[in-house]
N, C-alpha and C positions, 0 to 999 in steps of 0.2 A: 237587937236592941243595943248591940255597942256599937253602933256606926258603922261597922265594916261590909264593905264589898266581899264575897265569897267565888271562888273561881273553879269551874269541876274540870276537868280536862278530860278527854275520847278516854283515859286510862284511870279514871276513877281516883286521880290526885289531888286534892285539896289544897287550893292558895288564898290570898287573902290580901287586904291592905285598908288602913283606915280614910276612909271617905268622910264621916261627919264624925261630930264629938259625941254626937247624942243617939241618932238612930239614922238606918233610912228605910224611905217607905217606898218608894218606886224605881223601878227600875226598864231601862226600854233600850235593847241592843240592836240595831242595825242590820242587817242581814247581808247588805253588799256593801259597807265598812267598816271598820273596824275600831267604830265610834261606841261608844255607852255615857246614854245618859241617865243621870239619877236626881230622886229627889230624895231632900232629907232634913235634919235641924241639925244645927249645931248649937242652938240656945235653948233654951225654957221658954216656952209657952206657940204660939202660932205663930210660925216666921220659915215658912218653907224654904229654902233654896234649892235652886236647881245649876247642876253641874255637870259639865258635857266632858268628859274626859277620852282623851287620844292613847288609845289601848296598844298604839305600836310604838310610843314614844314613854319615854320613862323620867321618871322628877326623885332620885336621891330612894329608888328601887322602885315607887309606883307610880301606877302611870299617871302620864302628864295629863291635866285639868288645863284644858284650852278655856273654860270657860265657868264663872260664875255669877247668877244672877238670883234675887230674888222672885217667889212667883207667889204675887199679889196681885187679885185682880183690882187695883185701884186702891182707895186708902184704906179700906179695912179688910183685915188679916182675915186669908178662910182656908182649910185647908182642901190638900191637891184631894182631888179621887180619884182621875187616871190620866195618863201621861200615853200622846202619839207623837211619833218621828216621821215626816214625810225622806224617802230611801233618796232622794237628791239633796239633802242636807238644808231645804231651802225652807221648808213648813216643819213647826213643833205648833203641838197644841197640846194644851193643859188643861183638864176640867178640875173644876171647884166644885164644894159640896154646896154653897149658895147660888148653884146653875149656870154660871158666868167659864166663859170659856178662853183663854188668852191664846191668842196666834203670834207666834214668834215668826216673820217673815226673813228672807234673807239669810246669811251664812250663819248658821245657831250656834259654829262653833265659834264664833267672835264676837264679839261684843258690838265694834266701828259699823259692820255690814249687815247689820240688821236692826229691824223696829217690831216693837210689839203693840197689839190694841185689841181689845174684848167683843167678842163676835156676837157672844148670847148675854141677854141678860133674864133669869128668870128665878125663881126660887127654890124647883126641883133638881137637885143633886144629879151633877154630872156623871151617868153610870156606865158611859162609853164613845170612844174614837178611833179613828181610822182611815186613814188619806187611800184615795183612788185616784191613779192617773190613767189616763187614758187619751191615747197620743199627746196632743200639749194641753188638755185638759183635765185641771187638778178638782177635785172635789172631794170635801171633809164630810164624813157621817158623824152625825152627834147624837148618842142615846141619851135619857133620862128614862126615869121611874114611869113616864106620863107620856113620852114619846118620842119620834125619832124624824129629826132634820138631817138637811142637803146643804152644806153650803158649796157654791160656784167662786173657788177661789182665784181659775184665771181670770175673772170679770170681775171691774171692778165696782167698788161696793158690795162685791161676794153678797149676790142676793143667794135667800132661803129658801127650800121648799121643806114644808112639812109633810113625811111621808106615812105617818102612822100618828094616831093617836095614844096608842100604849105601848110603853118603853120595856125594860130588862133591867137587871139587879145589877148590881157590882160583875166585871170580869163574865156577865153575859151575853158577849157582843163579840163578832172578830169579823174578821174580810175573808171572803175567798181567794183562792190563785185565778192568775188569771183564765185558764181552764174552764173556770167555772165564771166567767165574764167577771171576776171582780165585785165580786155580788158581797152584799154587807148585810150580816149574820146577826140574826136579833133572838134570843132565845127564852122565849117564854115558859110561864107554868104550863100549859097547855100546848104550845104551839112553835114551834121557830119559824119563821120568817125570813126570807129574803127579800133583798131592794137591792133596783137599780138608783139610779142620780135620781129617777125622774117617778119614779113610779117602784109600786109593793111588787114585788115578784110573787114567784110558788111558798108554800109554806109546807110543812111537813109536820101533823101530827103525833110529839112525842111526851109524855106524858111524865110527869114528878117535879117535884122544884129544880130549878135549873142552882147552881152553885160557880158551876162553872163552864166556862165554852170554848171551844179551841177548833181550828181547821187545820189542817196539814197532810200537803201531798194528797187530796181528793176526798180526805177523810174529815166528817165532822168530830169531834168529840164534846160528851155531853158528860158531866161530874151532877148526878141528883142525890135524891133522897127522896120519903116517900112521908116524910113528916110536913106536913101543912107550910106554908113560906110565911115568913115571917112580914110583920108590917112594911109597906112602901117607906116609913121612917126609919125604920132599923136597916135600912137599905146596906150597909156596911157588915151585918153582924155575923160573925162567924163563933157563936156562943156554941157548943156539941159538945153531947154528953160522951166520956170516954168511951163506954158502951155503940155509939151511931155509929153505924155502916152506910157506906158512899158509895152510889152504884157507876163505875163509870163506864159506857158505853161509846161504841167506834162504830159510826154509821158510813157505810158506803153510800153516800145517796145518789150515783151514778147507776150503780147497777140496782141499789133499791133494797140491799139487805144490811146484816148488823155484822161487820167483822167482827164485833169483840164486845164480851159485856161479862163484867166480874165484879166482886165487893170487894173494896178496903174500907180499913179503917180510918175514919177521920183522916182523909186527904184535906195534905198543905196545898199542894199544887201539883199543873201536869205541864212538862214541858216537852217540846219537840226540839233534837236535835239529832244530827247522825242519823237520818232515815228510823229511828224508834223514837218511842215515847217515854218518858221519864216519871213516873209515879213517885211524889212525895207526901208521906203521913207524917201526923205528927208524931210518932214516935222513932222520927229520926231514919226511919227506913225509907231506901230508897230501890223503887221498882223499875224495872227495865221491858218494856215491851217493844218484841222486836215482830216485824211483818214478816209472814212467811211468806217464799218466792212462791212465784205465779203459778207454778208447778201441783206445788204442793196443794194450794189452793182449790187447783182441780180437779186435782184427785181428792181430795174432801166433798165437791160439789156433785162430783161424779157419782160417790159411794151413796150420795141422799138423792141422786136421780134430779137434781137440779142443773138440768142444762143449760136451762134458758139462760139463770145465773149466767154458768161457766161460759156462756158464749158472749152476753153482755162483760164479764170481768175480762175475759180474754180479748175484746177487743177495747178495750178501755187501758191495757196495755198493751194494747197495740202489741197483740203477738200478732209471728208470721202466720200465711197462709197455707202452709200447710199446716201449722198449730191449729189452725181455725178448722180444717179440714177434719181433721183426726175428730172434732168435739161435734162437728156434726156427724158425721160417721158414728159414732157413738151415738148418737142422740138418734139418728136415724138408723139404729138397732134396736134401742129402747121400742121405740113407737112400732114397730114391725113385729118385736115380739108379744108387744102391748095388743095389737091387729087393729091399730092406727094407720092403714095402710096408706092413707092420705098425705096424713102427717108428715109418715119416716117416708116418702118419695121427693116433701117440699126439701127435707135436710140432702136424701142425697143428692138432690139437685145442686145444693149448693157446694157440692164435696165434686162437681166437677172440673175437669184439668187436673187434679191432687189425685181424686181416687179413680182405679181402674176401673171401666163401665160397668166390664164384665162381671167386678162383684156384687153390683147391682142387678145389672139385668136376669143372673142366675135365680138370684131371691124371688121376682117377680115373674120369670116363668115356671118356676114350681109352686108361687103362688096361686095362678093362674090369673093374676089381676093385670089382664091386659091394658085396660086404660090407665091405669099408673105408670105401667111400663110405659106406653105411649107418651105418657108426657114427660117421664123422664129423656125419652128419644127425644123427643122434639127440641127439650131444652138443650141435647149435648149436641143439637143440628143449627141450633140459633147459634151458639161460644162456636159454630167451626171446628169443633172436636173430633164427629163423626167419620168412622172412615163406612169403607164400601158396605162390611156388612150390618152396621148400625140404619143404613139407607135402606137395606132390605129388608131389616127386620121391623121399623119401623112403619114400611108401606104394607108391611103383609100385617101388620097390627091394624093399618087402616082398612086393609079389605077384609079381615077376618069380623073387623067390627062394621063393618057395610056401611064405613061415616062417609059417607060421599063429598061431603060438606069438607069437612077437615082436611081429604082427601084434595081436594081445589084448593081450598086456604094454603095447603102447601107446596104444591107443583108451581102453582100461579101467583106466588110471592114476587116483589120486584125481585129485578135480576141483581138489583145490589145488595140483600135478604138472601138471598141461595144460599144453602151452609149444608150442601149435599152433591153426591157424585150423579152427574145427571145420568149418566151415563146408564148406571146401575139401577137409579131410580126409573130407566125404560126400560129397562131389562124386565123387573120387579112387576110394575105395572103389565105389560107385556103377557108375561107367565099368569099373570091373575087374570088376564080376559077385559080390563081396562085400558082398551087399546086407543080409542078416543083423548085417555089423557096421554098416552105414552107419544100417541101423535103431537100432542099440544106439547109436550115438552120438547117433544125432540127439533119440532119449528120454529118454538121460541130458543130454544137454544143452539140452533144451527148442528145439528147432527144429521145433516142430511141422511148418512146413507143411513140412520136407525128411521126416519122418516119415510123414507122409497120402503124401506123392507117393511116395516108394515102396513102401509098405504097398498102396497103390491101383494104379499103374502096374506095377510089378517083381515082386511079392509076389501079387497078388490076394488080397490078404486082407482080403476088404472088412470081415467082421467086426470084425476086430481094429481097422482104422480108426475103425469106428464107435465101437468101445469107447474107442476112444481119446478121441476127440471127448466123448467123454461125462466123462472126467474134466479136460478144460479149463476155463478160468475164463469167461464167460460171454463178454464177446465175443470172446475167441477159438474158444469152438465155434461163436459166430452165422458171422463171417466162414467160417469153412471148412466150417461145412453149407450156406452159398450157394454156395461154390466146388466144393466135391466132391457136392453133396446130389444131383445127378441118376444120376449112376452110384453113389451108394449108394443111392436108392431101386429103381433098375434091379435090383442085384442082391438087396438085401437089406431090401424094401421095408415089409413089417413093423417091424421094430426101428428104420428110417428114422425112421417112423412116430410112432413111440412119442418117441424122441427129440426129433423135431421141436412135437410135443405139450408135451414138458417147457420146451422151449427160449422158449416163446409162454406159459406160463401162471405156472409156478412152478420155475424151474431151479434148483439144486445141483449142483457138479460130483460126480461119483462117486468121491468119497477118504474111505477107513476115518475119519479126523480127523471126530470129532465140531462141529468147527468151521464152523457154517455159518450164514453172514453170511444176511439178507434180503435180497431182490432189488429193488433200486429198480424196476424196468421190465423186463417180458419182452419178448421180442423182437416184431414186426411181423407177424404171422400173413402178410398180405398179401405180404409181400416172399417168402414160400416157396410161392406158390402156381407158378410157374415150375418147383419141384423135382419136380412130380406132371405132370410134362407127359405120360408115357405110363401116368401111373397113376391114371388114375379116380376105380377104389375108392378105394385109400389117400386119395387128396385127397377122395373125398366124407367119409370117418370123419373126415378130422385138420379139415375146415371144419363139421363138424357136432358134433363134440369143440368145437368155438372157439366157437361161439356157443351153445352149451350153459354154458359156464362162463363166458363172458363174453360178455352180450347185446349189450354196447355196443364189438363187435371191428369194426373198420372196414369202409366199406361195401364195399370190394371181394372180402371174407372173404364178403358176404349174397349181393353180384353174382353170385362164380364158384361159389357153390350155388347157386342157382336156375340158373346154366346149367345146371350138372349135372342139378338135379331135374329142366326144362325135357329136356332131351336123353332121360333117362329114361321123359318121357311120351309123347315122341314115336315110341318106339319100343316102352312098352309099353300105354300109354290105360290106365294103373291109374288109379284114382280116388283112391287113396292118393296117390299122388305130385303128382296133381291137387290134393289138399286141401294137401299138404307146400307146395307152391308158391307157392299162395294166399296160405297161413298167411307167407311170407315176405315178399311183396308188402305183406301188413297189418302188418308192423311195420316200418314206416315208416325200416330201416335200407339201403333199397338206392340205388341213383342211380335217380335219374327216368325218364333220358334213357334209360341203360344196357338198364332193366330193361323202358322200352316195347318197344327194339330186339329184345331178346332172346326180348319175347313173341311180336314178329312174326315176328322167324326161323321162329319152330316153330310159330308159328301157333295161340297160345293163346288163345282166342277170350274165355276169362271174365278172364285177366290184363289183357289189352290193355284191354276194355272199363272195369275195374276202374281203372286208371291212366288212362284219359280220364276219368273220373269224377273222382278223385282230383284229378286236374288241372286241372276244372271246363273240358275239351275238349268240351264239350257237341256242337256243331257233325260233331267229330271218332266222336263217340258216332253220331251219325245218319248221318254218311256212310260209318261202320263197316255200318251196317245195311243202309244202299242198293246196295252194293257187293254186300252177300250178298241182297240183295231179300229183304228179311226185310219185309213192308211194314205189317204188325201192328207191328212191334218198331219200324217206324219212327214210327209214331201213338206208341205208347206212349211213344218220349223225347220228342217234342214234348211231352206233356201232361206228362210228367216232371219235363222242364230247359226248358219254354216261358219260365215266369213269369222264368227269368234271363234269356232270349235270345230275344226273341217272332220274333226273324226267324228261328227252327226251322219255323216254321207257314206262312211264305211261300216255305222254302223243300222243304218237304213237299209243299204243294200244287204247284210247280214242278217237281219229281219226278212227282210222280204225273202230270201233266200230261203229261211226256215219253213215257210209259209207254203202247204201244199197246194192252198186254193190257185189261180190262176191271176197270179200278179204281174205280167207281161208289164203290160203299161206304166205300172210305177218302176219296175226293175230296168225295164229300158229309159223313164226319166232322169234316176239317178244314175247308169250311167252314162248316159249324155253329159251330165254336171261332171261325173269323175272326170270323163274324157275328156273334157275342155279345161279341168283345172287340174290335170293331170295329179291326181289326189290319190292315185293307189296302182301299183307295181300290176302289169296285165296278169300276168301268175296268178295272184293273189286275189284278180274278178275272177279269173274263172278257178281257183279253188274253192272260191265262198259260193257260188252257183251251182257248185258240182252238189253241193248237198240239196238243190231245187228238183224234185221227180220233174215238177210241169214244166220247168224250165228247159228249152232246147239250143239247138245251137243258132238258132235264127236270132234268138232274143240277144245275144253278142258278136253277132256276125257284123254288124256297121261297127260295134265299139274294136273289133280288132284290127277290121279292115282299116279306118281312120288310124288306129294304132300304130299298125305298121306303115301305113305312109307316111307317117312323122315321121317314123322313127330311121325310115329310110334318107328323108328330106334331112334328117340329122346327121345320118352317117354321112352323106353326100357334102353340109355343110362342116363337120370335123375333118372330113379327107382334106377340102379344097383348103382349108386353115392350118392341116399338118405340111400341105406344100408351102403355104406362103410362110411358113414358119421357117422350115429347111430353107428356101434361097433368103429369107433374114438372118440366117444362122452362118450361113455359105458366107455373103457378102461380110455382114462384120465381124467373120474368122479374117477373110481378106484385110480389111482396114486395119487388122490388130498385127497381121502379118507385115503390113507395109510401118508399122511406127514402128516396131521393135528395130528395124533396118534406118539409115541415115535417112531424115526427114530434110525436105529440098523444101525452104518456103519461096515461090514464086508469086506471091500478092504484090501490085503495084499501090495499089489503095488501102487504106486508111479503113476497117469494117465499120470504124464509129461515123470518122465525119465526111467519107467517100474521097479524100482529098489524095493526090498523090504521096506513096510514104514518102516520108522527110527519117534521116536518124537525128536522135535516137529512135528506134522502134523496136515492140515488144509481138515477138511472133508463140500464138499457143500450138499446140500438138493437133489440134482440132482444125486451124486450118485458118484460120481469121488471125490479123494484124492490126497493130493500133499505131497512131503515136504517142511517145511515154506521155506525153500532154495529156491525150483525149483520154486514157487509161486512167491517170493520176485523177483525172475531173470527173469522172464521170461512173466509173469502175467501185464498187464497194469494196474489192479485196484483189489488189492486185495479183493475186496467188489464182483467181480463175477469170475465166474468158465470159467479158460482159453480156455477151450473146449468148451463149451455151447456159449459162445461169441457170436462168427460169425452167429449163426444161430440164436441169440436172437437178435440181431442187425439189422437182416434181419426183423423181425418180428415186431419191435419198427419202424424199417423205411415206413413201410406198413401204421402200424395206425399213422406215424404222416402225411403221403401221404393224407390218408383218412381223418383225420382232415381238413387239409388245404385245400381240396375240400370240404368239406361242405357247404362254404358258395359261392361258384361259381354257383351263380344263374345262370347268362348268359350264361356259356357255357354249362351248363346242358340244359337251354332251347333251344341254339343254336344244341344241339347234337339231344334233342327230334323232333325240328321241322324238321333235316336234317335226319334222321333214317327212314329207311324203317318198324323198327320193334319197336313201339315207347315201347312200353308194355320192351322189352326185357331193354332199355336203365333207366325205371324207376326201374325196378326188381335190376339195379345193383348199382343205387344208394340208394338202400334199404340196398342193400349187405354192403354198404360204412358204413352204417348208418350216412347217413346225415336225414335223418329224425326222427334220433332219438333223444331224449333232456336228457345231462347227465350229470347223477344223480349219484351220491359217495355212495355205497349201503354198511353200516355196519353191523357189527354181532348186532342179536335183544339183548336185554337186558334177563340176564339170560344165554345166550351162545346158546341158542336155532338156531338151523340150520333146514332152510326147503329149500323147493325146489326153491324157490323165491332169494336165496340167492348165489346158487351154483355156478352158471357159472360165478358170480361176484368175486367169492372166485379162480374158477378155472384161469380166466384170469389172478390175481393178483398175486397169487402163483408160475404159469407159469413164469410170467415174472420177478417177485423180487426173486433172490436168496440168503440167509442167511449164514453168514459164522461163521460157529462153530470152536475153536479152541480145538485139543484133546492134 
């Protein structure tokens, strides 16, 4: 009443300044600016003044007053009933008791930048004003005792909408915060109404005569008393008895519970600041109501088992997921204890991702509530948080409940909605006997191994399994045929053989699509041979197909086919089969050793002999005939292969010699060939035939006579040559002796041009003479006689060749081993001088010459020509 404005700090320190001379009637503190707007009187009477204070600036120790103007709605003085200022400082509304509303538009802190106009004309006092900003649209709510209106200030002419036909008392209106869509609150005696700019919103039935309404941080504060409300004409009456009790109630409209309720003695006002409510009573007592923290609120609700309310509170306070999960768990535990298993499982489902699933699973396993457990496991899978054990348990639940529809729905969900381990599901379904479901899953999710295992081992559907393999890519089809080929070949041999032929030639999956890429490489048919272990007919067809399509098939294909044909020949002795087996051997695609063993095992004579001949095993051919006592074949083999291996005749003679049968004809034929080609010494022949008791002297008579005759002829020929060589040696010795004495050259003609010799001339010891110019023109070397040079070179080449062969020991031993006449080989090497020690022989002291150095001198003088110039 003294015109002062008081300030109360957070530390409850008071300060004041003189704002008016008489009294202050209204104050409005802006939230976003340190601006205070006040209404008061400096003079007696009805003369309200509006003052705008900048609390950040000082004027003589007091806040700076930036603007003063009278609050008069026209020419008639009227008392101010309420005041509201927009946070952007561009609007200020003043309500009067005569129903007028004065709107100041522009900068409210300055006179020059604002204008004032009247919005409302009526007789009912204004009881509440509030600005609402939504984007660029500004509204002004106006409440009277009889109605509620809304002006749109962002549109010219400020159109007005009447929202309701009943109003409220003074200080019984407020504006919610943006979290509640900035709705206008009007508190009547029976209900509290909320308004949008264009319509009335929800209402709440709160009984009691309302004295004061506030909104702060999601809470609605109502101050009421139980006496009947005064008449509307006494809208501002505050006359109360000293003992009157006011009831202060704080509501949480979002969560729909009363946060606080208490009785106070004669409350003057309730202020909301610094996160708390301050209640000022007429006895000058200030009460502070401090909000409890969220956890304390939740604990209080838990004690009262108000879990739904606790959940709503936690959400409104933006509690994290961990906190919410704990509330859901406690709520679920509460419902579980009460026996509401359906409700409990719903709460436990909301804990998925935070609460360990085993906590819930154990509860419902103990309670045998399988359908509840199923619901929880389904939710666990939908959130992709299930492991293999959860999938196993869920499928077991389905099978125990025999709920085929749920089971099919679970496994036939879209691939994008699959939230379980498919392989585990297949295993469980297979164990439970749901083979068709397991096969569906395996096929849909391309678990080829499981699909085939179930089809073959459980369903025995071999044809379908084979069809499935034929649709797989090459690598997978190949590996599965290697794994399951034997069982498929046993039950569906024809179809299996067809598929294997495709795999090993030109395989393409059996699909409807026309996109078929060419195959880089077919399968190796040799690897599939074990598949046909008990199906020789199909194996034969398969192998014949392979060599027909690909003549360069692996050797194992030819070897196996050869074995099959030899088996057939052994049982049937069919010439056609024999011809087919020989054609395989002649194809040169079989492995020699394997083919030989097979032919020997099946006593396939033609094949054995062919392979012996192919491998140049001529002795084996003859031994084969010997074992079978085929005498004619033995002789024939010697004739055919004796040129390659001469020892065959010697072996044949020894073979016939050991026979006690009369083999004179064959022995004679062998001896004839041995004699003609001088293959054995006669003594060895006689010793060999001495073992045969049936062989008489007449068998070898002709052989020995022929041999002696040839030996006699050879001796005569050797004696003739000895005489010839002795004569030549004597002649050469004579020439050597002549060369050692003075040589008289009596040649009169040139040996080159056959013209008479003229000086200068050149004479050689060999007896040839040449003009010097002829020798220089035609001779390659002046140190050698051109006429004798070719013959001398031949001799020198022979000597060099002998020298090179002197150390060829391996060659000597090889010749000695292979020759039938080793003595002649040794004699030949003696003649070459291989066994001679090279010694340089010089003339003895004193010029004496003897027989020891005669041959050495002969060789030296024969090969070295000296040149003499005459």
